[in-house]
C-alpha positions as CSV (number, residue, x, y, z in Angstrom):
1,X,-28.6,-17.8,-13.5
2,X,-28.9,-20.4,-10.7
3,X,-31.6,-22.4,-9.6
4,X,-31.7,-24.2,-6.2
5,X,-33.6,-28.0,-5.7
6,X,-33.2,-30.6,-2.7
7,X,-32.0,-34.2,-2.5
8,X,-34.8,-36.5,-2.0
9,X,-32.1,-38.9,0.4
10,X,-30.1,-36.1,2.5
11,X,-31.8,-33.0,2.0
12,X,-29.2,-31.2,1.1
13,X,-29.8,-28.2,-1.1
14,X,-28.1,-28.4,-4.7
15,X,-27.3,-25.5,-6.9
16,X,-27.2,-25.8,-10.6
17,X,-25.8,-23.3,-12.6
18,X,-27.1,-22.5,-15.6
19,X,-25.6,-20.3,-18.5
20,X,-27.7,-17.8,-20.1
21,X,-28.9,-18.2,-23.5
22,X,-26.7,-16.4,-25.7
23,X,-28.0,-15.2,-29.2
24,X,-25.8,-13.7,-31.6
25,X,-25.8,-9.9,-32.3
26,X,-26.6,-7.8,-34.8
27,X,-23.1,-7.3,-37.5
28,X,-22.2,-3.2,-38.3
29,X,-22.9,-2.1,-41.4
30,X,-19.2,-1.1,-41.7
31,X,-18.1,2.2,-44.0
32,X,-15.3,2.0,-46.5
33,X,-12.8,2.6,-43.6
34,X,-14.0,0.2,-41.1
35,X,-13.8,-2.1,-43.8
36,X,-10.4,-2.0,-45.0
37,X,-9.8,-2.2,-41.3
38,X,-11.7,-5.6,-40.8
39,X,-10.5,-7.0,-44.0
40,X,-6.5,-6.3,-42.7
41,X,-7.1,-7.9,-39.5
42,X,-9.4,-10.9,-40.9
43,X,-5.8,-11.7,-43.1
44,X,-3.4,-14.0,-41.2
45,X,-0.3,-12.5,-42.3
46,X,-1.4,-9.1,-42.8
47,X,1.0,-7.5,-40.3
48,X,0.3,-4.7,-38.2
49,X,-2.4,-2.1,-38.6
50,X,-2.9,1.5,-36.6
51,X,-6.6,2.2,-36.8
52,X,-6.7,6.5,-35.9
53,X,-10.5,6.8,-34.5
54,X,-11.6,9.9,-33.1
55,X,-14.7,10.2,-30.8
56,X,-18.0,8.4,-32.1
57,X,-16.6,7.4,-34.9
58,X,-17.3,3.0,-34.3
59,X,-14.2,2.5,-32.3
60,X,-15.0,-0.1,-30.1
61,X,-17.7,-1.4,-32.6
62,X,-14.9,-2.1,-35.6
63,X,-12.9,-3.4,-33.2
64,X,-15.0,-6.2,-32.4
65,X,-16.2,-6.7,-35.8
66,X,-12.5,-7.2,-36.3
67,X,-11.8,-9.6,-33.8
68,X,-15.2,-11.4,-34.7
69,X,-13.7,-11.7,-38.8
70,X,-10.2,-12.7,-37.8
71,X,-12.1,-15.8,-35.8
72,X,-14.8,-16.6,-38.4
73,X,-11.7,-16.6,-41.0
74,X,-10.3,-19.9,-38.9
75,X,-8.4,-18.2,-36.2
76,X,-9.1,-20.0,-33.2
77,X,-10.6,-18.0,-30.2
78,X,-7.9,-18.7,-27.9
79,X,-5.0,-17.8,-30.1
80,X,-6.5,-13.8,-30.1
81,X,-5.2,-11.7,-27.4
82,X,-7.5,-8.5,-26.6
83,X,-5.6,-5.7,-24.4
84,X,-7.3,-2.9,-23.0
85,X,-6.5,-0.5,-20.1
86,X,-9.6,-1.1,-17.4
87,X,-11.4,-3.9,-16.1
88,X,-14.9,-2.4,-17.2
89,X,-13.7,-1.7,-20.8
90,X,-12.1,-5.5,-20.7
91,X,-15.9,-6.6,-19.7
92,X,-17.5,-4.7,-22.2
93,X,-15.0,-6.4,-25.1
94,X,-15.8,-9.7,-24.0
95,X,-19.6,-9.4,-24.1
96,X,-19.9,-7.8,-27.0
97,X,-17.1,-10.2,-29.2
98,X,-19.6,-12.8,-27.4
99,X,-22.8,-11.4,-28.3
100,X,-21.1,-10.7,-31.9
101,X,-20.1,-14.4,-32.6
102,X,-23.6,-15.8,-30.8
103,X,-23.7,-19.0,-29.1
104,X,-21.8,-21.7,-31.6
105,X,-18.5,-19.5,-31.1
106,X,-16.1,-19.1,-28.5
107,X,-15.1,-15.4,-28.0
108,X,-12.0,-14.3,-27.3
109,X,-10.3,-13.3,-24.3
110,X,-10.1,-9.5,-23.2
111,X,-7.5,-8.7,-20.6
112,X,-6.5,-5.7,-19.1
113,X,-3.0,-5.1,-19.3
114,X,-2.2,-5.3,-15.8
115,X,-4.0,-8.5,-15.3
116,X,-1.9,-10.3,-18.5
117,X,1.2,-9.1,-16.9
118,X,-0.1,-11.4,-13.7
119,X,-0.2,-14.1,-15.4
120,X,2.8,-13.6,-17.2
121,X,5.2,-12.6,-13.8
122,X,3.3,-16.1,-12.4
123,X,4.3,-17.9,-15.6
124,X,8.1,-16.7,-15.2
125,X,8.5,-18.8,-12.0
126,X,10.1,-21.4,-14.4
127,X,12.9,-19.1,-15.2
128,X,13.5,-16.2,-12.8
129,X,13.7,-16.2,-9.1
130,X,11.6,-13.6,-8.8
131,X,8.6,-15.5,-10.3
132,X,6.0,-16.4,-8.5
133,X,2.1,-17.0,-8.7
134,X,0.9,-16.0,-5.7
135,X,2.4,-12.6,-5.0
136,X,0.9,-10.3,-3.2
137,X,0.0,-6.8,-5.2
138,X,0.4,-3.7,-3.6
139,X,-1.7,-0.5,-3.9
140,X,-0.4,2.7,-4.3
141,X,-1.3,3.5,-0.4
142,X,0.5,0.4,0.5
143,X,3.5,1.3,-2.0
144,X,4.0,4.7,-0.1
145,X,3.8,2.4,3.1
146,X,6.9,0.5,2.6
147,X,8.9,3.6,1.0
148,X,7.9,5.3,4.2
149,X,9.1,2.5,6.3
150,X,12.0,2.8,4.5
151,X,12.8,5.9,4.4
152,X,12.2,6.2,8.6
153,X,14.7,3.4,8.7
154,X,17.3,5.6,7.1
155,X,16.7,8.2,9.7
156,X,16.8,6.1,12.3
157,X,19.4,3.8,11.8
158,X,23.1,4.3,12.6
159,X,24.3,3.0,9.8
160,X,21.6,3.7,6.9
161,X,21.8,1.5,3.9
162,X,21.1,4.5,1.8
163,X,23.3,8.1,2.4
164,X,20.8,11.1,1.2
165,X,22.2,14.2,1.0
166,X,21.4,16.5,3.7
167,X,19.5,19.2,2.4
168,X,17.0,16.3,1.7
169,X,17.1,14.6,5.3
170,X,14.3,17.0,7.1
171,X,11.8,15.9,4.0
172,X,12.3,11.8,4.2
173,X,9.9,11.2,7.0
174,X,7.1,13.3,5.2
175,X,3.9,11.8,3.1
176,X,5.0,14.0,0.1
177,X,8.5,13.1,-0.2
178,X,7.4,9.4,-0.4
179,X,4.9,9.8,-2.9
180,X,7.5,11.5,-5.1
181,X,10.0,8.8,-4.3
182,X,7.2,6.7,-5.5
183,X,7.2,8.9,-8.9
184,X,10.3,7.9,-9.6
185,X,10.3,4.4,-8.8
186,X,7.4,3.9,-10.8
187,X,8.7,6.4,-13.9
188,X,12.4,4.4,-14.2
189,X,10.8,1.1,-14.0
190,X,8.2,2.1,-16.7
191,X,11.8,2.9,-19.1
192,X,13.1,-0.2,-17.9
193,X,16.0,1.2,-16.0
194,X,17.7,-1.0,-13.9
195,X,18.9,0.5,-10.3
196,X,22.6,0.2,-11.2
197,X,21.7,1.7,-14.8
198,X,19.6,4.7,-12.7
199,X,22.9,4.9,-10.6
200,X,25.1,5.4,-13.8
201,X,22.7,8.2,-15.3
202,X,23.4,9.7,-11.9
203,X,26.7,9.4,-11.8
204,X,27.1,10.5,-15.6
205,X,25.2,13.3,-15.2
206,X,27.1,14.6,-11.9
207,X,23.4,14.1,-9.6
208,X,24.4,13.3,-6.3
209,X,21.2,13.2,-4.9
210,X,19.9,10.4,-7.6
211,X,22.6,7.9,-6.6
212,X,21.0,7.9,-3.3
213,X,17.3,7.3,-5.4
214,X,18.8,4.6,-7.1
215,X,20.3,3.1,-4.1
216,X,16.7,3.2,-2.4
217,X,15.4,1.4,-5.4
218,X,17.4,-1.4,-5.3
219,X,16.7,-1.7,-1.5
220,X,13.2,-1.3,-2.3
221,X,13.1,-3.9,-5.0
222,X,14.7,-6.6,-2.7
223,X,12.2,-6.2,-0.2
224,X,9.6,-6.5,-2.2
225,X,11.2,-10.2,-3.4
226,X,11.9,-10.5,0.4
227,X,8.2,-9.9,1.4
228,X,6.8,-11.7,-2.3
229,X,5.2,-8.5,-2.8
230,X,4.8,-6.8,-6.1
231,X,3.6,-3.3,-7.4
232,X,1.5,-2.5,-10.4
233,X,4.8,-0.7,-12.2
234,X,7.1,-3.7,-11.5
235,X,4.6,-6.1,-12.3
236,X,4.4,-4.5,-15.8
237,X,8.3,-4.3,-15.8
238,X,9.0,-7.9,-15.2
239,X,6.4,-9.6,-17.1
240,X,8.2,-7.6,-19.9
241,X,11.6,-9.0,-18.8
242,X,9.7,-12.6,-18.8
243,X,8.2,-11.7,-22.9
244,X,11.5,-10.5,-24.0
245,X,13.4,-13.6,-22.7
246,X,14.1,-16.8,-25.1
247,X,11.3,-18.9,-23.7
248,X,9.2,-16.3,-23.1
249,X,8.9,-14.7,-26.6
250,X,9.0,-18.2,-28.0
251,X,6.0,-19.2,-26.1
252,X,3.8,-15.9,-26.1
253,X,4.5,-16.1,-30.0
254,X,3.6,-19.6,-30.6
255,X,0.7,-19.0,-28.2
256,X,-0.8,-16.0,-30.3
257,X,-1.5,-15.3,-33.8
258,X,-3.0,-12.3,-33.5
259,X,-3.0,-9.3,-30.8
260,X,-5.5,-6.8,-30.7
261,X,-4.6,-3.3,-28.4
262,X,-7.7,-0.7,-27.8
263,X,-6.6,3.0,-26.8
264,X,-3.1,2.2,-27.9
265,X,-2.6,6.2,-27.1
266,X,-2.4,5.1,-23.3
267,X,0.5,2.7,-23.4
268,X,3.4,3.7,-21.7
269,X,7.2,2.6,-23.0
270,X,6.8,-0.4,-20.6
271,X,3.7,-1.8,-22.2
272,X,5.2,-1.2,-25.5
273,X,8.3,-3.3,-25.1
274,X,5.9,-6.0,-24.0
275,X,4.0,-5.5,-27.4
276,X,7.1,-5.7,-28.7
277,X,8.6,-8.9,-27.6
278,X,5.0,-10.9,-28.1
279,X,3.6,-9.2,-31.7
280,X,6.7,-7.2,-32.9
281,X,9.3,-8.0,-36.4
282,X,6.3,-8.1,-38.5
283,X,3.3,-10.2,-36.9
284,X,-0.3,-9.1,-37.0
285,X,-0.9,-6.1,-34.2
286,X,-4.0,-4.5,-34.7
287,X,-3.7,-1.6,-32.2
288,X,-6.6,0.7,-32.2
289,X,-6.5,4.4,-30.5
290,X,-6.6,8.4,-31.3
291,X,-3.4,10.4,-30.0
292,X,-5.7,13.5,-29.3
293,X,-7.1,11.6,-26.4
294,X,-3.7,11.0,-24.9
295,X,-4.3,12.2,-21.0
296,X,-2.3,10.1,-19.4
297,X,1.1,11.1,-19.3
298,X,1.1,11.8,-15.3
299,X,1.0,8.1,-15.4
300,X,4.1,7.5,-18.0
301,X,1.8,7.0,-20.8
302,X,4.0,8.5,-24.1
303,X,1.8,9.8,-27.4
304,X,4.8,8.8,-29.1
305,X,4.2,5.3,-29.5
306,X,0.6,5.9,-31.4
307,X,2.2,8.3,-33.6
308,X,5.2,6.8,-34.8
309,X,3.5,3.3,-34.6
310,X,4.1,2.9,-38.1
311,X,8.0,2.7,-37.9
312,X,8.2,1.0,-34.2
313,X,6.0,-2.0,-35.5
314,X,7.2,-2.1,-39.1
315,X,6.1,-4.8,-41.7
316,X,8.3,-8.0,-41.5
317,X,10.1,-6.4,-44.9
318,X,11.0,-3.5,-43.2
319,X,8.4,-0.9,-44.6
320,X,6.0,1.3,-42.2
321,X,3.1,-0.2,-41.0
322,X,-0.4,0.4,-42.7
323,X,-2.8,3.2,-41.0
324,X,-6.8,3.7,-41.3
325,X,-8.3,6.7,-40.6
326,X,-12.0,6.2,-39.5
327,X,-13.7,9.7,-40.5
328,X,-17.7,9.2,-39.7
329,X,-18.8,10.7,-36.3
330,X,-22.2,8.5,-35.3
331,X,-22.3,10.2,-32.2
332,X,-22.4,13.8,-32.3
333,X,-24.1,16.4,-34.8
334,X,-22.5,18.6,-37.6
335,X,-22.2,21.4,-35.4
336,X,-19.9,19.7,-32.6
337,X,-18.1,17.6,-35.0
338,X,-17.0,20.7,-36.9
339,X,-16.0,22.4,-33.8
340,X,-13.8,19.6,-32.8
341,X,-12.5,19.5,-36.2
342,X,-11.4,23.1,-36.0
343,X,-9.7,22.4,-32.4
344,X,-7.8,19.2,-33.3
345,X,-6.4,21.2,-36.6
346,X,-4.3,23.3,-33.8
347,X,-2.7,20.0,-32.4
348,X,0.3,18.4,-33.7
349,X,0.5,16.8,-37.0
350,X,4.5,15.4,-36.2
351,X,4.6,11.5,-36.7
352,X,4.7,8.7,-39.1
353,X,0.9,8.1,-38.1
354,X,-0.2,11.3,-39.9
355,X,1.3,10.7,-43.2
356,X,-0.8,9.0,-46.2
357,X,-4.3,8.0,-45.1
358,X,-3.3,9.1,-41.5
359,X,-4.0,12.6,-42.8
360,X,-7.6,12.3,-42.7
361,X,-7.8,11.7,-39.0
362,X,-8.6,14.9,-37.8
363,X,-11.0,15.6,-40.9
364,X,-14.0,13.8,-39.6
365,X,-17.6,14.5,-40.5
366,X,-20.8,13.7,-38.9
367,X,-23.0,10.8,-40.2
368,X,-25.6,12.6,-42.8
369,X,-28.8,11.0,-40.3
370,X,-27.7,13.1,-37.4
371,X,-29.7,16.0,-36.2
372,X,-27.3,19.3,-36.4
373,X,-26.0,19.7,-33.1
374,X,-26.2,22.9,-31.1
375,X,-23.5,24.3,-29.1
376,X,-24.0,27.1,-26.0
377,X,-21.3,28.4,-23.8
378,X,-22.4,29.5,-20.3
379,X,-20.3,31.1,-17.6
380,X,-21.1,31.1,-14.1
381,X,-19.9,33.0,-11.0
382,X,-19.4,29.9,-8.7
383,X,-19.4,26.2,-9.1
384,X,-23.0,26.2,-6.9
385,X,-24.5,28.6,-9.4
386,X,-23.1,26.5,-12.4
387,X,-24.4,23.5,-10.5
388,X,-28.0,25.0,-9.9
389,X,-28.2,25.8,-13.6
390,X,-27.6,22.9,-14.8
391,X,-30.3,21.1,-12.7
392,X,-32.3,23.8,-14.3
393,X,-31.6,22.8,-17.7
394,X,-32.5,19.1,-17.4
395,X,-35.4,19.4,-15.4
396,X,-36.6,21.8,-18.4
397,X,-35.8,19.0,-20.7
398,X,-37.5,16.4,-18.9
399,X,-40.3,18.3,-17.8
400,X,-40.9,20.9,-21.0
401,X,-39.6,18.1,-23.6
402,X,-40.3,15.2,-22.4
403,X,-36.5,13.8,-22.5
404,X,-36.0,10.8,-20.0
405,X,-34.2,11.3,-17.4
406,X,-31.7,7.9,-18.6
407,X,-31.5,9.8,-21.9
408,X,-29.3,13.0,-20.5
409,X,-25.5,13.0,-19.2
410,X,-23.2,15.3,-17.7
411,X,-19.9,15.1,-18.4
412,X,-17.2,16.3,-16.1
413,X,-13.7,17.3,-16.6
414,X,-12.2,16.1,-12.8
415,X,-14.9,13.3,-11.1
416,X,-13.2,13.9,-7.8
417,X,-13.0,18.1,-7.9
418,X,-16.7,18.2,-9.9
419,X,-18.9,15.0,-9.3
420,X,-19.5,15.7,-5.4
421,X,-21.0,19.5,-5.6
422,X,-22.4,18.5,-8.9
423,X,-24.2,15.8,-7.2
424,X,-25.8,17.8,-4.1
425,X,-27.2,20.0,-6.7
426,X,-29.0,18.1,-8.9
427,X,-30.3,15.8,-5.7
428,X,-31.2,19.2,-4.4
429,X,-33.4,20.3,-7.5
430,X,-34.7,16.5,-7.5
431,X,-32.8,15.3,-10.0
432,X,-32.0,11.6,-10.1
433,X,-28.4,10.8,-10.3
434,X,-26.2,7.7,-11.1
435,X,-22.7,8.9,-10.9
436,X,-20.5,5.6,-12.3
437,X,-19.1,3.9,-9.1
438,X,-15.1,4.2,-10.6
439,X,-15.4,8.1,-11.2
440,X,-15.7,8.7,-7.1
441,X,-13.2,7.9,-4.1
442,X,-15.2,6.6,-1.5
443,X,-15.0,9.8,0.3
444,X,-16.6,12.0,-1.9
445,X,-19.4,9.7,-2.3
446,X,-23.1,11.6,-1.9
447,X,-23.7,8.9,0.9
448,X,-20.2,9.4,2.8
449,X,-19.4,12.7,2.4
450,X,-22.1,14.6,4.5
451,X,-21.6,12.4,7.4
452,X,-17.4,13.1,7.5
453,X,-18.2,17.1,7.0
454,X,-20.6,16.6,9.9
455,X,-17.7,14.9,11.6
456,X,-15.5,17.5,10.9
457,X,-17.9,20.1,12.4
458,X,-17.5,18.6,15.3
459,X,-13.8,17.6,15.4
460,X,-12.2,20.7,13.7
461,X,-14.9,23.0,12.8
462,X,-12.5,25.6,11.8
463,X,-12.1,23.5,8.8
464,X,-15.1,23.9,7.7
465,X,-15.9,26.3,5.0
466,X,-19.5,27.7,4.2
467,X,-19.9,26.0,0.9
468,X,-19.1,22.6,2.4
469,X,-22.1,24.0,5.1
470,X,-24.2,25.0,3.1
471,X,-23.3,21.2,1.2
472,X,-24.3,19.5,4.5
473,X,-27.6,21.5,4.8
474,X,-28.4,20.4,1.3
475,X,-27.3,16.9,1.2
476,X,-30.0,14.0,2.3
477,X,-28.4,13.9,5.8
478,X,-30.3,17.5,6.6
479,X,-32.6,17.2,3.9
480,X,-33.0,20.9,3.4
481,X,-33.4,22.8,0.5
482,X,-32.3,26.3,-1.5
483,X,-35.5,28.2,-0.7
484,X,-34.4,27.6,3.3
485,X,-31.1,28.4,3.2
486,X,-32.1,31.9,1.5
487,X,-34.5,32.6,3.7
488,X,-31.7,31.7,6.8
489,X,-29.5,34.2,5.1
490,X,-31.8,37.0,4.7
491,X,-32.6,36.9,8.1
492,X,-29.1,36.6,9.4
493,X,-27.8,39.6,7.2
494,X,-30.8,41.5,8.2
495,X,-29.3,40.8,12.1
496,X,-26.0,41.6,10.7
497,X,-27.1,45.0,9.4
498,X,-29.2,46.1,12.0
499,X,-25.8,45.2,14.2
500,X,-23.2,47.5,12.2
501,X,-23.3,51.2,13.1
502,X,-23.5,51.6,9.6
503,X,-26.7,50.0,8.8
504,X,-24.5,47.7,6.2
505,X,-24.2,43.9,7.0
506,X,-20.6,43.1,7.1
507,X,-20.1,39.0,5.7
508,X,-22.1,37.4,3.1
509,X,-25.3,34.8,4.0
510,X,-22.7,32.1,3.5
511,X,-20.3,32.9,6.2
512,X,-23.0,33.6,8.3
513,X,-24.8,30.7,8.1
514,X,-21.7,28.4,8.6
515,X,-21.0,30.7,11.8
516,X,-24.3,30.2,13.1
517,X,-24.5,26.6,12.5
518,X,-20.8,26.0,14.5
519,X,-21.4,28.3,17.2
520,X,-24.1,26.9,20.0
521,X,-27.1,29.2,21.0
522,X,-26.4,31.6,17.7
523,X,-30.1,30.5,15.6
524,X,-31.9,30.1,19.0
525,X,-33.4,34.1,18.6
526,X,-34.7,33.3,15.5
527,X,-37.9,31.8,14.6
528,X,-37.5,27.8,14.4
529,X,-39.4,28.0,10.6
530,X,-37.0,30.2,9.6
531,X,-33.8,28.2,11.1
532,X,-35.4,24.6,10.1
533,X,-32.4,22.5,9.2
534,X,-30.1,24.5,10.3
535,X,-31.0,24.9,14.4
536,X,-31.6,20.7,14.3
537,X,-27.5,20.1,12.9
538,X,-26.3,22.8,15.2
539,X,-28.0,20.7,18.0
540,X,-26.7,17.6,16.8
541,X,-23.1,19.0,16.5
542,X,-23.4,20.1,20.3
543,X,-24.6,16.9,21.3
544,X,-21.8,15.2,19.8
545,X,-19.4,17.6,21.0
546,X,-20.4,16.5,24.3
547,X,-20.2,13.0,23.7
548,X,-16.9,13.6,22.6
549,X,-15.9,15.5,26.3
550,X,-17.7,12.3,28.3
551,X,-15.5,9.8,26.2
552,X,-18.5,8.0,24.9
553,X,-17.8,5.1,22.5
554,X,-16.9,6.6,19.0
555,X,-20.6,4.8,17.4
556,X,-22.6,7.0,20.4
557,X,-20.5,9.8,19.1
558,X,-21.6,8.9,15.2
């Protein structure tokens, strides 16, 4: 924390930083499998170890205990490298290791792969002309912009540096083509292919179009070097080049006595080559992961890295690396664990990781002190109905069973697709919601999305769907509730029925509400008590359109 005071002489504020008091955290009581893993990790020279750890089996706790045990066995903390895949996970590991060791021990530093590689690229300055400690790191959108600029030049220049096939010419300036080219560049560099190697493969396979891709990749890398920029994939690739160099490998192996890797199933071929350079040849490499949780193949992750770990990272004598499988689930009750085991039994068991002790990886059992879990499966006609049902379940659990809101969670498969609509349903039902910030892009944030939808109602109303209008009316921006919308829907359906010669409504209530909101004056004939927030939203849309028509400042329109 920080405390502030004033100097008596110059009356200048003085800020003193005071480190928070660190108290040693409790040790876990490891089961037999966890103890084997910890003992192996704590022994210098024991060699590589793969820890197979399914959900709830204490993966992170075992990793923290293993790192702490190695430090307590005498290895200095700064000679231990801990790698993981997200800033949040790295920070959690740093905190938990520091807490476990207490105030008298220096905790090991946990890095993300990208942060570690960025540091290595800076270290490469002495050995490679492309090494630079202050390179600008490009995001994916920035990388797309660079690629689109190059492709635009290939179209406009009289003598383009890259000759693309005629059938591709029309696509060169599109955003989709640039994104596809970026994916190809990333995959090629992840596999360690230089442009001339990619070209050789293209010529060998008779793929003329891929020759153009290789030429474009060469030009792209030259441009990045000229501008002193680097993208995430290239950063890892060049870190690998440095780590594989004679000075780089000697420096890294002298610097680190043990390497710990979390979520090993998410590694890609480039990251595996990096680990080979640092901790291959039978050195102490402790990898933790679960092949059944490998879900990032679209980013280049290769599950073969973990299932073939024992032969890809053998002992110094050439024998296969040791494998320990954690079997006791401390998170879920027997019902859910048994369901997971039955599903996992259908997965492939090909790979040396599943030999010997690795066979028990999918034979998890629930801890005896856990209550039996109950599994219910429900299906719904729409995402809105599903959201309403989830909100009802949570409210009942809170009001009837006394479960605190903070003790309940909702998990979704896709944050970008599922969280916004679910958040709206929970908010409308009065359920307090906290969304993990990294799970949701800004334009889908519940505080931002309604305003963007409202602006689309003004600028391009034809693109706004009935579900989006409903979500907008239920948002905090408008303050409506489901009961109001049901009353309005009934009124509009009755009006539609009376206007139909057969006395039947021809449009759903959702579509009727959408049309009424977007069409000026349609709600004027209805009682304001019924139209409520829908009429107010419609009036605001009219005012915003008028402001745009008179060329008002954008702030006025907003």
